[in-house]
N, C-alpha and C positions, 0 to 999 in steps of 0.2 A: 546747498548754497555754493556758489562758485568761489574759487580762491581769489584773493585780492590781486589786482593787477591782471586779471584774466583776460583772455581774448574773447572775441565774439562767438567762438565755437562753444563756449559754455552756456550759450542760450539754448543749446540742444542737448545738454548733458547735466546729470546730477551726480554728486559725489556719493557713492554707495559705501565705500570703506576708506576712510581718511588715512588710516594707518598703512593699509596695503596699496594706497594710491589707485583705487579702482573707481571708475565712473560708469554710469549707465545711460545709454541713449534713450531719450524721451520718446523717440518714434518707434524703434524696433526692440527696445529693452535689451540690447546687446551690451555686455559689460567689457570695458577696455581699460588697459593700464594707461596712466597719464604721468608717470614718474619722470620728472625732468622737464617735460614740455608737453604741448598739446598736439604735437604732430601726428600722434597715433589717432587722436580724435578727429582731426581734420581729414586724415586719409580715409577714415571710416565714412565720413559724410560724403566725400567725393565718390567713394566706391559704391556705397549702399543707398545714398540719398542724393543723387546728382541734381535733383530739382532745387536743392537748397544751396543758395549762394551766400558765402560768408561776407556780406556787405557790412562795412563799418557802420556803427550806430549813428555817428554824427559826421557830417562832411565839414570841410573847412569853411563853408559859407553859412552853416546853420548857426543860428543865434540861440544862446541859452535863454530860458524864460524863468524868472523868479520874481518874488516880491521883496521889497525892502522892508523888513520887519524890525529894524533896529529902533530903539527908543530915540526921541529927539536929542537927548543929551549925549548919545554915543558919538565918539570920535571916529571918523572914517578916513580911510586913505583910498585914493583912486589909482587904478592901474589898468592898462589896456591889455586885453587878452584875446586869443583866438580859440575858437571851439575845437580846433584841430588838436589842441593840447589836452582835450578832455578824453579820459579813458572811459571804458564801460562802467567802472565803479564810481565815476563822478557824476552820475545822472541825478543824484540828489545832493544839493549843495547847501548844507545847514548853516554855514557861516558866511555866505556871500550872496549877493544879488547882482543881476546883470541888467543893465538898461537896454533899451532898444538900439542904442548906438554901439553896443558891444563893450561898454565900459563896466567893469566889475568894481563894486564897492566892497572893500574888505574891512571888517571890523577889527580894530586894534586889539592886540594881544592883551588879555586880562579883562576885557569888557564882555560881559555876558548878555546875550540877547534872548528873545523868545525862541528863536531858532535853535539855540544851544541846547534847549531842553527836549527837542524832538528826538525820539529814540532812533538809534542808528543800527540796532542789532539786526533787524530784518530788512535792511535797506535794499538788498538785491531782490528779495521777494517782492517788496513794494514796487520796485521798478518793473519787474516782470509782470505783476498783476495789472499795472496801468497800461503796459504795452499790449497785453491781451485784451483789455477793455477797449482800447482804441482799435485793435484788429476787429473786434465785434462790429464796429461801425462799418467797416468795409464788407464784412461777411453778411451781417443781418440786414443792414439798411442800404447796401450797395453804394455807400459814399465813395467818391473817387479818392485815390491815394494822395492826390495833391491837396486834400483838405488840411493836411498837417502843415501846409505852408500858408493857409488862409489866415488873415489877420484876426478875424473874429474867433476862429477856433483856438488860435494860439493865446488870445486874450482870455478865453474861457479856461484853458488849462492853466494859465498863469495864476488865475484867481483860485482855482480848485486845488492845484498842487504847486505851491510856490517854488519848490526846489527841484522840480522834475524837468529834465531837458528832453524836449520832443525829438525823437530820432528822425532821420530823413525818410522820405517816402520810399526810397530804394531799399531801406532797411526792412520796412514792412512788406513791400512787394516781393523782394527777392530772398528774404531771409525768413521772416516769421510766417508768411503765407504758405510757402512750401512745407515748412515744418508742421504747421497745423494740419495741412492736407495729408501729409504722410502719417501723422499720428492717428488721425481719425480713420483713415483708410485701413490701417493695421487693425484698429479696434473692430471695425465693421467686418473685416475678413475673418476675424476670430469668431464673431457672432454667426456668420453664415456657415461655418464649418459644422455646427450642430444642427443645421436646418436640413430636413429630409426632402422638402418639396418647396419650390419657388415658382411663382408666376411672374413672367416679365412682360412689360409693355414697351413698345418701341415706336418712335416717330421721327420724322425729319423736319427741320425748320430752317428757313433762310433768314438771316439777320438783315438789318437795314444797310449794312456794309457789304451785302451780297455774299456772305460766308454761310455755308451750309453746315448744320450741326445735326448729329445723330444723338438722340436721347434714349437711354435705356434705364428703366426702373425695375426694381424687384419687389415682390410682395410675398410675405410668409407669415405664418402664425407662430407666435412665441409660445413654446410648450409650457412655460412656467406661469406666465401672466395671462395666457389665453386672450391675446389681443392681436389684431392684424397690424403688422408693421410694414412700413415701406422704406425703401432705400434707393437712392440714386446711384446706379452702378457706373454710369458714364454719361458725360455730355461732351462729345468730342467732335472736332472739326472733320468733315467729310471731304477728302480730296478726290478729284476725278469725277467721272460720271456716276450717276446713281443707278447702276445696273444691279441686277439681282445677285450676281457673283460678288461684286464689291460690298454690297450690304451684308451678304452672308459671311464673307470673310471678316468684316468688322464685328458682326454680332457674335461670331464664334470666338474671336479674340477676347471680347469682353467676358463671355461666359467662361472661358478657360482661365483667364486671369483671376476671376473670382471663384473658380473651382465649383461652378454650379452647372456645368454643361450636362451632367447626367442627372440633374435634380429638377429640370424644367418640366413643370406640369402642363403649362400652356403659354403660348406667346400671343399677345394681343396687339394689333396694329390697326391702321386704317385699311381701306379696301384697295389700296394702290397695287397694281399688278406686280410691280418690281419687288416690293417688300413681302408681298404674299408668296411670290415664287421663291424668294430667298429663304423664307421660314419653312414652307411646306416641302419644297422639292430639293433645294440645295442643302438644307440642314436637317430635314426630316423631323422637325418639331411639330407638335400640334399647334395649329393656328386658328384664331378666331378673329373675325373682322369686328372692329369696334361697334358695339351695339348702338350707341348714341349717333355715331356717324352713319350707320345704315338707316336708322330712323329718320335722320335729316334728309338722306337721299330719297327715302320713300315719300316724304312730304314734297320735295322738289319735283319728283317724278309726277305726282298727282297734280300739282299746280301747273306743270307744263302741258298737261292734257286739256286744261280748261282755259279757253281763250279769254273768257270774262274775268276769271280770277287773276290771270296773268296781267291783263290790262288794268285791273284794279290795283295790283301791286305797283305797276309803273306809275299810275296817277298819284298814289300816296307817296312814293319815293320823290316825285317831282315837288310835291307840297313840302315835304320835310326838307329837301335841299334848298328850297326857296327861303324858309325860315332860318336855316343854318347859314345861308350865304348873305342875307340882307339883315344888317343891324337894325334898320328901321322897322322891318317886319317883325323881328323878334321883340323889339320894344313894345310894339302894339299888342302882340300876343301875350306878353308878360303883363301889360297893363290890364287887359281884359280878364286875365285869370285873377289878378289881385282884386279887381272890382267885384268879381263873383265870389270872393272870399275863399278861393281855392289855394292849395299849395302850388306854387309856381313849378311847372314841369316843362321840360324841353321836349320837342318831338324827337323820336328815335329813328335812326336810319338802319335799314336792314343790310346785312352783309352776308353774302352767299356761304361763306366759310364759317359763319357763327351759327351754332345751333339755336333754333327757336327765335332768331332775330326777326323773322317775318311776323311771327305771332306778337312779339313785343312791340313792333312798330305799329301794327294794327290796333293792339290793345291801348297803346298810348294815345293814338289819334282819336279813338272813341272816347277816351276820358276827357279830352279837351275839344270835343266836337263843336260845341257852340262858340267857343273862343276862336277856333280856327275859322269858322264861317264868318264871324264878325270881323276878324282881322283882314281876311281876303277881300271882303266887301268894302271895308273902309280904305284899303290900299288900291282899289280899282284893279284887283286881280281875281275877279270873280270867275274868269275863264278856267282857273285852276280848281275851282270848287267841285266837290263831288256831288253827283246827282243823288236823288232819294234812293234810286236802285243801288247805287254804289255803297251808300251808307248801310243799307239793309244787308247787302251781300257781305260787307266788311264785318258786320256784327255776327252774321251766320258763320262765316269762316273762322272768326276768332273763337267762337264757342266750340266748333269742331276741333280746332287745334289745341284747345286747352288740355285735354288728356295727354297729348304728346309732350307738352311742356312739363307736366307732372312726372311722366315716366322718365324723361331725360334727367331731371333732377334726382330721381330715385336711384337710377343706375350709375350715376356719376360719382358714387361714393368712393372714398379712398381709405377711410378709417374703419369701415365695417364691411362685412362680406357682401359682395354684390353678384357674384357668379351664380349663387343659388336662387336668385330672384328673376333670372333671365326668362325662364320658361313660364313661371306663373304670372309675371307682369305682362308678358306678351299675350297670354290667354286673357288676362284682365283687360288689356287695351282693346283687343278685338271685341270682347263682350261689351265693353263700354260704348264702342262705336255702333255695334249692332243694335244695342238697346236704346241708343239716343233717339229721342222723339224729334224727328225733323219734318214732321207733316206740315208745320207752319212755315218752314224755310222756303226760300226761293228754289226753283228747280235746279238752277246752277249749283247751289250749295249742296243739294241732295246728290247730284251727280259727283260733286267733288268728294263727298264722304264715301261714295261707293268706290271711287278711284283710289282713295286712301286705303280702304279695306283690302282691295286687290293688291296694292303695292306691298302692304305689310305681310299678307299671307304668302306672297311670292318670295319676299326676301327672307322671311323667318320660317319657311316651310320645313326645314330640316333640323330645327333646334332639338326636337325630342329624339333625334338619332345620335346626338352627341353624348357619348358615355361620360365625358367630363362633366357636362352640365346636368345630366340626369342623376348621376351619383351625388353631385354637389347638392342638388335640390332634395334628394332623398335624405341626405344627412342634415338638412336644416329642419329642426323640430317644428318650424312653422308650416312646412309644406308636406314633407314625407312623400305620400303617394298622390299628390294633387296633379294627376295627369288626366288629360281628356281621353286618351286612348288606354283602355284597360290592359292591352297587350304590352304597351310601353311600361306601364307600372309593374307588371309581372316580370318582364325582362330586366328592369332596373333592380328589382328586389333580388332576383337570382344572381345578378352581377355582383351586388353587394355581398351576398352570402359567399360567393366564390372568393372575393377579396378578403373577407373575414376568415374564411377557412385557411387560405394561404398564410395569413398572419398567425393563426393558431398553430399551424404546422411549424412555422419558423420558431415560435416561442417554445414549442415542445422540444425541438431539436436543441435549442440553447439550454433549456432546463435539464434535459437528459445529460448533456455534456457537463453541466455544472454538478449534477449529482454524482457522476462518475469520478469527478475530481475530489469532491468533498466527502464522499462516502456516506455514512449514515448518521452524521453528526446532528443534523436537524431533527431527524426522527428520534434519536436518543434523548434529546433535550425535551421534546414534546411528550414523550411517553413516560419518562422517569419523574415521578412526583417528588421523590427524595433521593436524588442520585448521590452515589458515593464518589469521593474524589481521592485520587491517588496522590502520592507525595509530590508528583510532578505537576499537579494541578489539572490533569485530564479527567473528564467525566467517564466513569466506568459503568458498563451495563450490568444491571442486577441479573442474577441467574434466573429470577422469576420471570423476567421479560425476554429471555433469550429465545424461547419458542415463538413468541409473538413477532419478534424482530425478523427471524428467519422466514416466517410465513408471509409477512406483509411487505417486505422490502421490494418485491418484484410486482406487486399488484398495482395496476394502473387504472384510471377512471374508465368505466365501461363505454361512455359516450365517445364517439369518434369526433374528429375535428369538425367535420361537416355538420353533425347533429348539434354540437355545441354552438356553431355559428348560426344555425337555423333558430335555435332557441333564443339566442341573444337578439337577433334581428326581429323576431316575432315579439319579444318583450318590449323592444323599442317602439314597434309599430302600435302596440296596445297602450303605450304610455300616452298621457294627455297631450294633445296638440297645443302648441303655444300660439295664442291669437295675437294679431298685431297690436290690439288694444292693451296687451299686457306689458309692452315696452321692454321685453327681455331680449338681450343680445343672444344670438345662437351660440356664440363662443362661451359666454358666461353660463348658458344652460349646460353645455358640455362640461364645463369646469365643475359644476355642482354635481354632475352624474358620472364623473370619470371612473369611479369605482363600481358603479352599477353596470355600465356598458364599457368595459375596459378596451375591448378590441374595436368597437365602433368609434370610441373616443379617439383612439390612435389613428383610425382611418380618417376621421373628420379633420384632424390637424393637418393631414397631408392633402386634403381635397377642397376644403372650404376657402382656400386662399385664391381660388380662381377669380380673375377680374372680368367684369362685363365690358369695360370700355378702356380706351387708351387715354382717358382724361388725366391721369397722373403726368403723362408726357406733355399734354396741353398746358397744364398748370406750370410745369417746368419751363416751357418756352415763354409763357407769359412773364414769368420772373426774369427770364433771360433777356427779354425785351426791355425790362426796366434797368437791367444791368448795363446793357449796351446803349447808353443814351448819349446826348450831345457832349456831356462832360467827360466821356470815356471813349472817345473815338480812337485813341492810341492803345487801347487795352489789347494785349496779345491773346491769341486763342488759348494758349496754355494757362494764362491767368484766368480766363473765362471758365475753363474746365475746373480749375481748383476752387474758384469762388463759388461756382454753382454747386459743386460737390459739398462744400462746407455749409452753404446756405440751406440746401435741401436736407442734409443729414444731421445738422446740429439741433 
């Protein structure tokens, strides 16, 4: 609790030792002396946390908000006051109420009101809690800071907390927001210090105000909970041109700030040549082009090869635009759907940058086919109507694209492992298309399917050459050696054995060093059934066991590290394969067997965090688009960075 009459600096410190006048920073946990004044605390904020501005809680123009809770018989006196006379400790006013005109009604001395019984002991804590709850509106719901000046919001707070004075928006934006950002950033940095392996995703986005942002997310496995965790490392403004050198410089800065530059397992991004070159050549990190993005490019490539399919897409887009542009047309379409007893659905427009949008557009127009035809006929717009050939081709193409939509959803996961399914799901997609019976389809649709197969096999031809994804798949108990090529399966197995062998060697070196330091204490405790104890409390070796101790102390296990690795890997392969129908998470499977396969378990924690797509960055920028709306046109890029970090990581 802050001392009475305290400055706004106490919003960022707590008293640790009242007698010694020691305070602790809420953000970095540094302890400082505050005897006499808070100058030491304010200097610390300026030096270590320059983002935090000590903005006064209330400006001279802000009005207090409270309710008049006096009984009708209470005698009151009226006085005019300015909120500039209000200190940080006057945020709760138990014996006064302020009208909208700035007039304070003060209860006469000796008259007790309901407010007089409101406890005051934890007043500072109560004020701080309400401040943080209001901050959550800005962080979680992207409400603009000026909401604290809106009449409806102030009326709500007045009703809920009668004696709470709402701070200014500058207090929230320049004081509490940087404080929350610094505190959470410090917590997340501590978490990442114990992480051995991290996969990052990166992407670039341009806002409606033409500002370019670079988003970088990190993904790692929690060794205690065995869950895949995600963290937004940075959402920062990109200055200058988006060359590979500039992108590499920014990515390296982010990695070094978070101390993960030497822990990066894989970097996932789209297939842009600039960011690909930045990651692979300029930084020397392992790079993987977003799987969902590559899949979407394969579909677009196949569609561009078929003139009939391209023409069909254009016709459907024209129909959708017509119903979106004309209110009269939409009313007709809506009416016909209601008359048919269907749920009213709007036509969907495809967007080239949105995955599966062509599939969703065609699927929707097939769902309301009859209503579309009736509406166009009634509106004398039959020229737009699709022919029987077009409708049949649309149905064929939609069925062919259905597996692609399912695969995109499957690989776009963020809360469960996705890297291990890249190879098997590609194998399954190819098999699904090859086994699809298209004998009754139009010849154009059959050719489209063949073009899709060719595009997929070309774009994903080298997946089984990636050690990252082959090892990741091997360590997933659902797949193990589910490879088409037996030689790839054998090479992956040998690769895993080498990784486990290296891990065993490392453990043996650590164990040997520990034994040299501790002597034979553990051996003495395990062999002495009734040890004798000296007066000093130390365990003494019985003379009966001295011969045993001398002979056994240097004996090591006969198996080499390589043989022990082979045995553990073989036992893992002979264990039951987890079927998808069992609904068991691979990470939870490893948690249950961490003592059965200790070395493979440790390897799985550092490999199964590989991501298949850059979808986490796509979701980040979707949220960023909600943040930068028409009500927040003046929001600075630094505030965007802080709000997005708090929103994504809270």
